[in-house]
C-alpha positions in Angstrom: 87.4 35.0 -7.7 85.6 38.4 -9.3 82.4 40.0 -8.6 81.2 38.8 -12.1 82.0 35.1 -11.3 80.4 35.2 -8.1 77.2 36.9 -9.3 77.1 34.4 -12.1 77.6 31.2 -9.8 75.0 32.6 -7.3 72.7 33.3 -10.3 73.1 29.5 -11.6 72.2 28.2 -8.1 69.4 30.4 -7.8 68.0 29.3 -11.0 68.8 25.3 -10.3 66.9 25.9 -6.7 63.9 27.7 -8.6 63.7 24.9 -11.2 63.8 22.2 -8.2 61.0 24.1 -6.6 58.9 24.3 -9.6 59.5 20.5 -10.2 58.4 19.9 -6.7 55.4 21.8 -6.8 54.2 20.1 -10.4 54.8 16.5 -8.7 53.1 17.4 -5.6 50.2 18.9 -7.5 49.8 15.8 -9.7 50.3 13.5 -6.7 47.5 15.5 -4.8 45.0 15.4 -7.8 45.6 11.4 -8.1 42.3 9.5 -7.5 42.0 7.8 -4.0 43.4 4.0 -4.6 45.4 5.0 -7.9 48.9 5.6 -8.2 50.0 8.4 -10.5 53.5 8.8 -12.3 55.0 10.7 -15.4 56.6 8.2 -17.9 55.7 9.5 -21.6 52.7 11.7 -20.2 50.9 11.2 -17.1 50.1 7.6 -16.0 47.3 7.0 -13.8 47.1 3.3 -12.6 43.9 1.9 -10.6 44.3 -1.6 -11.4 42.8 -3.9 -8.6 41.8 -0.7 -6.7 38.2 -2.4 -5.9 36.6 0.4 -7.7 32.7 -0.1 -8.5 32.9 2.9 -10.7 34.9 5.2 -12.9 36.4 7.8 -10.8 35.1 11.5 -11.8 38.3 13.3 -10.3 41.0 11.9 -13.2 43.7 14.7 -14.0 42.8 16.3 -17.0 46.4 15.5 -18.5 46.1 11.6 -17.9 47.5 10.0 -20.9 47.2 6.4 -19.8 44.8 5.0 -18.0 44.4 1.7 -16.5 41.2 0.7 -14.5 41.5 -3.0 -15.1 40.4 -5.8 -12.6 38.0 -3.9 -10.8 34.1 -3.9 -10.4 32.9 -1.3 -12.7 29.7 -2.0 -14.3 29.4 0.7 -16.7 30.8 3.6 -18.8 28.4 6.6 -18.5 27.9 9.3 -20.8 31.0 11.7 -21.5 32.9 10.2 -18.3 36.2 10.9 -20.2 35.3 14.4 -21.9 37.8 16.4 -20.1 40.9 13.9 -20.6 42.1 15.3 -24.0 45.6 13.9 -24.0 44.3 10.3 -23.3 45.9 7.5 -25.6 45.7 4.6 -23.5 42.4 3.2 -21.8 42.3 -0.1 -20.1 38.9 -1.4 -18.8 39.5 -5.1 -19.1 38.5 -7.7 -16.5 35.5 -5.8 -14.8 32.0 -6.7 -14.7 30.9 -3.9 -17.4 27.7 -4.8 -19.0 26.5 -1.3 -20.2 28.3 1.3 -22.4 26.5 4.4 -23.1 26.2 6.0 -26.6 28.3 9.0 -25.7 30.8 7.3 -23.6 33.9 8.2 -25.4 33.0 11.6 -26.6 35.9 13.8 -26.1 38.5 11.1 -26.6 37.5 9.5 -29.8 40.4 11.5 -31.7 42.9 10.8 -29.5 42.5 7.5 -28.1 44.9 4.9 -29.4 44.2 1.8 -27.6 41.1 0.6 -26.1 40.6 -2.5 -23.7 37.3 -3.8 -22.9 38.0 -7.4 -23.0 36.9 -9.8 -20.4 33.7 -7.8 -19.3 29.9 -8.7 -19.4 29.1 -6.8 -22.5 26.2 -8.1 -24.7 25.1 -5.2 -26.6 26.0 -1.8 -27.1 24.2 1.6 -28.8 25.0 1.5 -32.6 26.9 4.7 -32.1 29.0 3.9 -28.9 32.2 3.4 -30.9 31.3 5.9 -33.7 34.5 7.9 -34.8 36.5 6.2 -32.2 40.0 5.6 -34.1 41.7 3.4 -31.3 42.5 0.1 -31.8 39.8 -1.9 -29.6 39.9 -5.2 -27.9 36.3 -6.4 -27.1 37.1 -10.3 -26.8 35.6 -12.3 -24.3 32.3 -10.6 -23.8 28.9 -12.5 -24.0 28.1 -10.5 -27.3 24.4 -10.8 -28.7 25.0 -10.9 -32.4 22.2 -8.9 -34.2 21.9 -5.8 -36.7 23.0 -3.4 -34.0 26.3 -5.4 -33.3 27.1 -5.7 -37.2 26.6 -1.8 -37.6 28.8 -1.3 -34.5 31.7 -3.2 -36.0 31.3 -1.4 -39.2 31.5 1.9 -37.8 34.8 1.1 -36.0 38.5 1.5 -37.1 40.0 -1.5 -38.8 37.0 -3.5 -37.6 38.3 -6.9 -39.2 40.4 -7.6 -36.0 37.8 -6.7 -33.5 35.1 -8.6 -35.4 37.1 -11.6 -35.7 37.4 -11.8 -31.9 33.5 -11.5 -31.3 32.1 -14.7 -30.1 28.5 -14.8 -30.7 27.2 -16.0 -26.9 23.6 -15.6 -28.6 22.3 -14.3 -31.9 18.9 -13.6 -33.6 19.9 -16.7 -35.6 20.4 -19.6 -33.3 22.5 -21.6 -35.7 25.3 -18.4 -35.1 25.3 -19.0 -31.3 28.7 -20.1 -30.3 30.2 -19.1 -33.5 32.9 -16.0 -34.6 30.8 -13.2 -35.7 32.8 -12.9 -39.1 31.6 -16.5 -39.9 27.9 -15.4 -39.5 27.5 -14.9 -43.3 24.1 -13.8 -43.0 23.4 -10.1 -43.1 21.6 -9.5 -39.8 20.1 -6.2 -40.7 17.9 -7.6 -43.2 16.5 -10.2 -41.2 13.9 -8.0 -39.7 12.3 -7.0 -43.0 12.3 -10.5 -44.0 10.7 -11.6 -40.9 7.9 -8.9 -41.5 7.6 -10.2 -44.9 6.8 -13.7 -43.9 4.5 -12.6 -41.3 2.3 -10.7 -43.8 2.3 -13.5 -45.9 1.1 -16.0 -43.1 -1.5 -13.2 -42.2 -2.9 -13.2 -45.4 -3.0 -16.6 -46.1 -5.0 -16.8 -42.7 -7.4 -14.2 -43.7 -7.8 -16.2 -47.2 -8.4 -19.3 -45.3 -10.9 -18.0 -43.1 -13.0 -16.5 -46.1 -12.9 -19.7 -48.1 -14.1 -21.5 -44.6 -16.9 -19.0 -44.2 -18.0 -19.6 -47.9 -18.0 -23.3 -47.6 -19.9 -23.2 -44.5 -22.5 -20.7 -45.8 -23.2 -22.9 -49.0 -23.3 -26.1 -47.0 -25.6 -24.5 -44.4 -28.0 -23.0 -47.0 -27.9 -26.7 -48.6 -28.8 -28.0 -45.3 -31.9 -25.5 -44.9 -33.0 -26.4 -48.4 -32.9 -30.0 -47.6 -34.9 -29.6 -44.6 -37.6 -27.6 -46.5 -38.1 -30.2 -48.9 -38.4 -32.9 -46.3 -40.9 -30.7 -44.5 -42.9 -29.9 -47.8 -43.0 -33.9 -48.5 -44.4 -34.6 -45.0 -47.3 -32.4 -45.5 -50.8 -34.0 -46.7 -50.5 -34.7 -50.6 -52.1 -32.4 -52.6 -51.9 -31.5 -56.0 -49.0 -29.4 -56.9 -49.3 -26.7 -59.2 -46.9 -26.3 -61.8 -45.5 -23.0 -60.8 -44.9 -24.3 -57.3 -43.0 -27.4 -58.9 -40.7 -25.1 -60.9 -40.0 -23.1 -57.7 -39.2 -25.9 -55.8 -36.9 -27.4 -58.6 -35.2 -23.9 -58.9 -34.4 -24.2 -55.3 -32.7 -27.7 -55.6 
């Protein structure tokens, strides 16, 4: 074996050793950044699994290169503003089977363009801000929440991409229209955003009718009271000692009657 072959063999060995060392450092770095109670692995991107970890809030130390994030089956109660803003590679986000009741207006800022799947099913969400899902291109699953169907929810569903499927899965636990409670949102044919205007119109009409009734009642009362006063005055005059009534006084009395 000549010197060149020996040098090549040693160089190849060193390259393999260096590559193994770099990979080990990367794996150790990813593992060290993994949130407490979660498991991190590389499979088509960094997979962070925090399922059934008894979490009460979303971890703030999530690795920035997270691609798949599983936070299902915990006790998370809310999604704060910009909590995922540094996860620019996030594609899958599973928050199902928690007790989430509040979603901030800018909860998904930073991931709206990259997120492909969002699972918020089986939570306690009744309503969200009308811009909470704005620009979100992900396929959202929002079934099995106690939704309150109103104008805000109607605007939210219209702002979501391919909103037909999410809207079809929304069951109105309560609604501004009582007859829609317990029914799928899509079967609520009414335009819920026009109801406040109609309600205001009805209120104005009732108010105007009330004022008109009060005015008429006052006029009737005033006329009757004057008639009563006139009658009493005539009776008083009749009770006076009889005397000759002058023609002009008779005319005045007749005019009053």
